[in-house]
C-alpha positions in Angstrom: 153.6 31.8 124.2 154.1 30.2 120.9 155.7 27.1 119.5 158.3 27.6 116.7 158.0 25.9 113.4 160.4 25.2 110.6 159.4 24.2 107.1 161.7 22.3 104.7 160.2 21.6 101.3 161.5 22.2 97.8 158.0 23.1 96.4 157.0 26.7 96.9 153.3 26.0 96.8 153.7 23.5 99.6 155.7 25.9 101.7 153.1 28.6 101.2 150.3 26.2 102.2 152.0 25.2 105.4 153.0 28.7 106.2 149.4 29.8 105.8 148.1 27.0 108.0 150.6 27.7 110.7 149.6 31.4 110.7 146.0 30.3 111.4 146.9 28.6 114.7 147.5 31.2 117.5 150.2 29.3 119.4 152.3 28.5 116.3 154.9 30.7 114.6 157.1 30.1 111.6 160.7 30.8 112.5 162.4 29.4 109.4 161.6 28.2 105.9 164.0 26.3 103.7 163.6 25.1 100.1 166.9 23.3 100.3 167.5 20.5 102.8 171.2 21.2 103.0 170.6 24.8 104.0 168.2 23.5 106.7 170.7 21.0 108.0 173.4 23.7 108.4 171.1 26.3 109.9 168.9 24.2 112.2 171.8 22.0 113.2 173.6 25.0 114.6 170.5 26.7 116.1 168.1 26.5 118.9 165.5 23.7 119.4 162.5 23.7 117.1 159.1 22.6 118.3 157.6 21.5 115.0 159.7 20.5 112.0 157.7 20.0 108.8 159.6 18.0 106.2 158.9 16.9 102.7 160.3 13.5 101.7 161.4 13.8 98.1 163.8 16.8 97.8 166.9 17.4 95.7 170.1 17.1 97.7 168.8 15.1 100.6 165.6 13.1 101.4 163.5 14.4 104.3 163.9 11.0 106.0 167.7 11.5 106.0 167.5 15.1 107.1 165.3 14.0 110.0 168.0 11.6 111.2 170.4 14.5 111.4 168.0 17.0 113.0 166.0 14.7 115.3 167.7 16.0 118.5 166.8 19.6 117.4 163.1 19.1 117.0 160.4 18.2 119.5 158.1 16.9 116.8 158.9 15.8 113.2 156.0 15.9 110.9 156.3 14.7 107.3 154.3 16.5 104.8 154.5 14.4 101.6 152.8 13.0 98.7 154.4 9.6 99.4 152.2 7.0 101.1 152.4 6.9 104.8 153.3 3.2 105.0 156.2 3.9 102.5 157.5 6.6 104.8 157.2 4.4 107.9 159.4 1.9 106.2 162.1 4.5 105.8 161.7 6.2 109.1 159.5 5.1 112.0 160.6 7.8 114.4 158.4 10.7 113.3 155.3 11.9 115.1 152.9 12.5 112.3 152.3 12.3 108.6 150.3 14.7 106.5 149.5 13.6 103.0 149.7 16.2 100.3 147.6 18.0 99.4 147.1 18.9 103.1 143.8 20.3 104.3 143.5 22.9 107.0 141.2 20.6 108.9 143.7 17.7 108.9 146.6 20.1 109.7 144.8 21.7 112.7 143.7 18.3 114.0 147.3 16.9 113.9 148.7 19.9 115.8 145.9 19.9 118.4 146.4 16.1 118.9 150.2 16.5 119.4 149.7 19.4 121.8 147.0 17.5 123.8 148.7 14.1 124.1 151.9 15.8 125.2 150.2 18.1 127.7 151.7 21.2 126.2 150.4 24.6 127.3 148.7 26.7 124.7 147.9 29.9 126.6 148.8 33.2 124.9 
């Protein structure tokens, strides 16, 4: 069993870092990656539920906070991965589950995922 993850970020190095971190956790799997929020909106909006949606805030075409409003019913957890300060993000959108400040460390990433899984009583057996 695994939980599917989608990454939406317009910076390739940020996408690669998140992708690498997700691969390190046995029960996570990247199912889609987007460097354009409008593409993510069209694809995710028409697709299956996502377990973890990782969003950047500042992207060309649509801010991650706006994208989150459109995709909230398609994602179990919305996690912002951004260089914006967390309190600034909370002023724009208070409905997300977690915030990861860039640059993201593997330790912080793993801790965030483990906490979400634990407090929501999600199974992690493979």
